[in-house]
Steps between C-alpha positions, in 0.01 A plus 500: 500500500251353253210303633534124497294277274292216641400272214262311726264800486252572224630749249390648167706479184445598140382143439229521766482408868739244646348303787675358804728206433798340671826655389747283311874502458446635149355814663831548682703454185285753314569784745709797386871457569514761778215344701522236773216247505381252762211254513336494843179311568439476126546873434773652289628799696745714307696806607750723321860485619539669841629848572861584589436500877379140474778390264773646721378318812482172308845525342670623819351222713602237247851643497526493878400132513698373201859496629446352848220258418559397138875542456586423863715811533469627856207269559388138501401464134258223415240705311406589141313826430306622198331828411137467390494122444182362348357248747244245382330395825207276422262701282656829613786682330675749730794731450656618828751782487771275648512133589757270656543123504717310745758311298420177682160515326616644166870416452515670158282770346335328201505655153125541479248776444309432825523313830266242651711450814381756758777722642599501866477880523325768300505878519227728372587866459174687549359776286161672537352295214625158621512520882153353558567210263842429654366508855196279444461271202870445427588439866218246518643310201853516642370346824314230309823406322699480824739789427681556828545877506348809339651847519293808415703810417320833473730759339242777551460443875863374526407184685591132502250243630619142555267199521573135576263215414397297804223243495382627164457856630716810477663614823644852491861502617532878509471830316796734457514845350721783380874446544478219756745212489323168478582133552194329357437133434584309297802728445597576861869463411481838323449833674296675236509880491150595392612846395677363193166390354338842481528792260639812659231727636444817303661800668291804576589797276 
């Protein structure tokens, strides 16, 4: 995977040296089409689209949640989910891999390019280049905004970590791995088979 770009750092261009400056929304818009950009603590942090292992875990998890929690088929309904929504949270612009809003807070998904209403749940699917950012700075912002739950999915280690916000701090609810079956808040009504999220392991020749 290509290295990410942090616009908040000094860099050299053909026009001379560019000094530190707060990133702007125009910096996000100017990124190449296949890059995902976020503004965190004034820095533009951009990454190329994730690898297949990451994409599979994201799409499979979204699929598992959609029918019972958005459509109400075999589950309680009452949620709306989006892949990679652009969240404008104060001065920060974050793009989680998945996010969900309780319908009582967002009755209809607006036809807009970004959201200022914080979700009730976010999921970050970790990769080697983003894990530190997801675990630290982004979790801190999610707590600041009162987002109730964060899931961290690691497709390399094949783990799911579940956190609930309590008193402004993250409380770990559990870590599950491999092919375990999980009932994890806020989606306890579903028994999630973790094995469906992972790519098949390569067989020895």
